[in-house]
C-alpha angles and dihedrals in degrees: 000000000000097000099037100106093161091057092047090051091053090048091050092053097044109032094096094044113032114096095230095056092043092054093046094048092049090049091054092051091048092052090051092048091047089055103037107018119216098343112134099177095074116135103242127185122191103203107200093012097174112197093347101257094138093045090051090049091050091049090051088050089059104262111144108184105065132153134168140191131194136172095224120086089204092053092047091050091052090048094049090050085065090056093252129149098244128153130200106244138144108231089231085069097047091119088069094054112095086324096196096047120105129192136212088212130030118182123196110173123183094340106103090072087078094061135074120228094274091050093049092051090049093050094043090050090055091047089052091051091051097049115107117227108290091013127143136217114215118196132173115197137180109256141211120015090237088074093059113125143138090303089068090050092047094054095036096244112174101194150002127227144219126197091259089065091062093041084060100039103038099063091056087059091046092250130125131201112255096176135000131177139158123230152231098021094165094057097040096103091051095045091046092051091050094047093047088051090049091050091049091050091052092046096052097036099253087124123038115241086213092061108027118176121243127213092239101111135110111254095197131281098274096047092042093051092045092053091047093051093047094051092040089057089049091052091052094048100035117028095176113035120187096229141027145120092268134048118210116199137186113196133182138185113289118239 
């Protein structure tokens, strides 16, 4: 999504409000707390940080040692406007970024969908090299091809994943899955209906493939808060659902 300034601008405006981002950011914090407890001095790298919404959320949660990289100049500019330590960098060149620095936590959310298998293994291998002992890699990814719609076209996503993809790709990078779960199960029927309708619109020409619509928009305060509360309740009751439009992973060094 490197040249999608309009999408980055929407992200920047909505990351602190939209239910989906709020749930994802909370899930990242929970995974960090589950692993490391109350420590706030952890070295954390957000690889593919976009407009910095997660880094801002982590800062508000008390974490003090935060860095980010992203391949989009627009995204970096938005991040830096939040006062965040973010550098312009293509993830293919991550080995050149502070090459001797390691991190207790590396986050890579909704970025791997832009890589083929070889690219994913290369990026995961560099993440593995940069993890400090006992460190974790957290990665949210769009899931199940059946959910593909105009949102994927709008953000330039090349693929969707299932857990088996990472069971295949992670070992080659000397990583193993510590935790994996799909989400949001409760909203899957609604999301699936919307995405199937989007795909139909693209197929019959009701929506232009040159200007596809993304799902990054504010649905109104009442609807937004209702969706947030529903998915939040699901997260509390069912940490690892068997189905959903996203797949959240925690990985660690193998062996």
